Steps between C-alpha positions, in 0.01 A plus 500: 500500500474877477805718553471871563659704223755704692827536320586862430758642739549868571832678516575617850810608692519169684564315175676754279778743590612800296877537458731738315713344226762617255376398158738466205402499134800477271736761650237720659401468863206641691349473845165320507257357751439127479274253678638195680316215667503494879654189655472452876533209744175346622506281809242227549448379857296195598353515848741787574807301395706611200457268203636681193630829369391551141638773274192632326318799354256642760132437442265203543711384794228282653466319169877447484509362855211262437631384165850447638375296797276291275763421238754427774250251649489675837122521451277277289194726480386850586314371805834416664553875550312683772627850416765700316592825672779754517759390754549727801815614676549488878315830535197372311572701184474347149825377346548606140523212250434230760186287527404234750297202383305344786421134443204320652597301813452163328747603229760651729644182644562339161647819354754591764734220391494649151551851635812386687635358176409802286639745752851375430490534123234746384647833410335513158625726225274627226624229264546210742169318474441188706851444628611156611213290361562139420423299191200491270424149626455629855250762379301260284458261792292759685334702220292326230556595135241699307269334248593619153165419341312737731587818307548624143652836404493655155824609340353842417434554871860415590645740244320792669623429852834682496349811344244521780766432763722777368207744481421438866854557631460852634817514707713323238391760245661771713801311638580199281608325819223257596390149427132431449269203545152502351210265562270453199185301440520221244336739251764769548342744746752657736373448856796600714845652448778546752842663453809456714878514480487125562319282247426242770352774718264605221373142471468468880290817508258353246473178699465695824214698348323172427545386858376829647201525265409129486560471123743208509548265327574672167419183309347679196765765459829589334802649675718733293842608626723769357835322544625146473322202654680310772423190702376718787238674287368165375484377860302804611262459205446132579409579861251762376374245240581722200492284185685727256804728531626732227823698513669755282837333555634147531430224752768306684544127448367429849193715431426296187540173688272606785236648265492173308446290812256750652269514198572869434516647150824700488552767236819697445621775268146634455570796271352645180263211429767235551564267792653171609273253680718275714245281676142384450429676167168313479332776703558750218249492214 
């Protein structure tokens, strides 16, 4: 599978805002200009019905919508979606930060029951993730685990991942206020990087890119995340068939349990040529 190398993001006023701050150093203060990350609500509608409001950083909104719908199991494949367009108001003018996802007629009937359910509970914050999911056992009944023997990754490749991720974080460099998710080949080439105030959003954008560009599954790739690894991130990776996840911070106990059952190699505390491998270390050579 070939994935287009498209990971550098540009600073723009939709994603970064300039603000005036009072800066103190010891007992001296001065007025400075600082950069902060933009956070705005993003509404996803399915067949013109409100499904979710996601707090996110603007940019790559179609990817976020597709990735969110896929990892929430509203859609099973890109072909379930007929179009993604800006939603319109009653006067036919585009609504800011609102998209409508039009499902194919065959998919609509089975999805509306889910939409009714989601409509009651999906106001999603930047840190919420997949709210209200049930147990690991329920997930593993419907999604097969990955085969561990299908992929080997060198330790020297893994040690370079966080450096490349940090180098690609354009907005973080100026604001310090974003999470990042990077998709790498098994030999360490950075294919895709997305930043967002929500770490789950960043992962959804990468998965949404794969759906929109027909590059899923990511079965020969590594996902690197800038924060901790939770159950929700493992779940998203399993659905996208990502066999290895590396994080700068720690995993949760539920993330370790799911990664073990799902056949995913889970790495935490990847810093300065050290790391902890929590599950399936046999992939690393």
